[in-house]
C-alpha positions as CSV (number, residue, x, y, z in Angstrom):
1,Q,-1.9,1.3,18.8
2,V,-3.2,0.8,15.0
3,Q,-4.2,-2.1,13.5
4,L,-4.1,-2.5,9.1
5,V,-5.6,-4.8,7.6
6,E,-4.8,-5.7,4.1
7,S,-7.0,-6.7,0.9
8,G,-7.2,-7.3,-2.8
9,G,-3.8,-9.1,-3.5
10,G,-4.2,-11.8,-6.3
11,L,-2.8,-14.1,-9.6
12,V,-3.0,-10.8,-13.1
13,Q,-1.8,-11.4,-16.0
14,A,0.2,-8.4,-17.4
15,G,-1.3,-5.4,-18.2
16,G,-4.0,-6.5,-15.6
17,S,-4.9,-4.5,-13.2
18,L,-5.5,-5.0,-9.0
19,R,-6.8,-2.2,-6.4
20,L,-5.0,-3.1,-2.9
21,S,-6.6,-1.6,0.2
22,C,-6.1,-1.6,3.6
23,A,-8.3,-0.5,7.0
24,A,-7.4,0.7,9.9
25,S,-8.6,0.4,13.8
26,G,-7.4,0.4,17.1
27,S,-6.0,4.5,17.7
28,I,-6.7,6.3,14.5
29,F,-7.2,9.7,15.4
30,S,-3.9,9.3,15.6
31,I,-2.5,8.3,12.4
32,S,-0.7,10.9,10.0
33,T,1.3,9.2,6.7
34,M,-0.3,6.1,5.2
35,G,1.3,4.2,2.9
36,W,2.7,1.0,0.5
37,Y,5.5,-1.5,1.0
38,R,6.1,-4.7,-1.2
39,Q,8.5,-7.4,-0.4
40,A,9.5,-9.6,-3.6
41,P,11.5,-12.6,-2.5
42,G,14.7,-12.7,-2.1
43,K,14.6,-8.9,-2.3
44,Q,14.4,-6.2,0.3
45,R,11.2,-4.3,1.3
46,E,10.9,-1.1,-1.1
47,W,8.6,2.1,-1.0
48,V,5.9,1.9,-3.4
49,A,4.1,5.5,-2.9
50,D,2.2,7.0,0.8
51,I,0.7,9.3,1.0
52,S,-0.5,12.1,3.8
53,S,-3.7,13.1,5.9
54,G,-3.2,16.3,3.7
55,A,-3.7,14.3,0.8
56,N,-0.5,14.6,-1.0
57,T,1.5,11.7,-2.7
58,N,4.1,10.5,-3.6
59,Y,5.3,7.2,-5.6
60,A,8.5,5.6,-6.7
61,D,9.7,6.1,-10.2
62,S,9.3,2.1,-10.8
63,V,5.5,2.5,-10.1
64,K,4.4,6.5,-11.9
65,G,2.1,6.4,-13.5
66,R,1.2,3.0,-13.2
67,F,-0.3,3.2,-9.6
68,T,-2.6,5.8,-8.2
69,I,-2.8,5.6,-4.0
70,S,-6.1,6.9,-2.4
71,R,-7.3,7.7,1.5
72,D,-10.9,7.6,2.2
73,N,-10.2,9.1,6.6
74,A,-14.5,8.4,6.8
75,K,-13.7,4.5,6.0
76,N,-10.3,4.8,7.9
77,T,-9.1,2.8,4.9
78,V,-6.3,3.4,1.5
79,Y,-6.1,2.1,-1.5
80,L,-3.4,1.7,-3.7
81,Q,-4.8,0.9,-7.6
82,M,-2.7,-0.8,-10.1
83,N,-2.9,-0.5,-13.4
84,S,-0.7,-2.0,-16.4
85,L,1.2,-4.1,-14.1
86,K,4.6,-6.3,-14.7
87,P,6.3,-9.4,-13.4
88,D,8.1,-6.8,-12.0
89,D,5.2,-5.9,-9.5
90,T,5.1,-9.1,-8.4
91,A,6.1,-8.9,-4.1
92,V,3.7,-9.5,-1.1
93,Y,2.5,-6.1,-0.6
94,Y,2.8,-4.6,3.5
95,C,0.3,-1.5,3.8
96,N,1.9,1.2,6.1
97,A,0.4,3.6,8.9
98,A,2.7,6.4,11.1
99,A,1.4,7.3,14.5
100,L,2.0,10.2,16.1
101,P,2.8,11.8,18.1
102,L,6.5,10.1,17.7
103,N,5.5,8.7,14.3
104,R,5.4,5.1,15.0
105,R,5.1,2.6,12.4
106,F,2.6,0.4,12.1
107,W,2.5,-2.4,9.5
108,G,-0.3,-4.3,7.9
109,Q,0.4,-8.6,7.2
110,G,1.0,-8.0,3.8
111,T,-1.2,-9.6,1.3
112,Q,0.4,-11.5,-1.8
113,V,0.0,-9.6,-6.2
114,T,1.8,-12.1,-8.7
115,V,1.5,-10.9,-12.3
116,S,2.0,-13.3,-15.3
117,S,3.6,-13.1,-18.3
C-alpha cells in the first residue's frame, strides 16, 4: 500500500504561482511513476504531468511551459510548481503514484487550487 498526502493548494490571482507537494509513505520502494491530475467542477479528471523514477517528465499541452514537476526521492515527495496561473487552472489537484510490479494506482485526497481573474 502507498499513502499520498497533498499540500500547497490555495487561492491565487491570475498570473500568480503555487507549489503543490505530495508526500508518499508506505510501500515507497515499489513506486515508479508519480504524477498530478486535476478535476474542475463538472468536468472529468484530467492528467496534468508525470515524472518517472528516472526523472523523465511529461506534461499536458495545457500546462506545458507553465508547470514544472519534480521529484525528491530522498524525501519521497513529488512537487508541482505552477506559474502563470489562469482561471482555467482552477480545480482539485490529485497526486497519483504507480506501484510495481503491477502498476497499481494510488491517489491522494486532493488539494483545491482556485485562480481568480
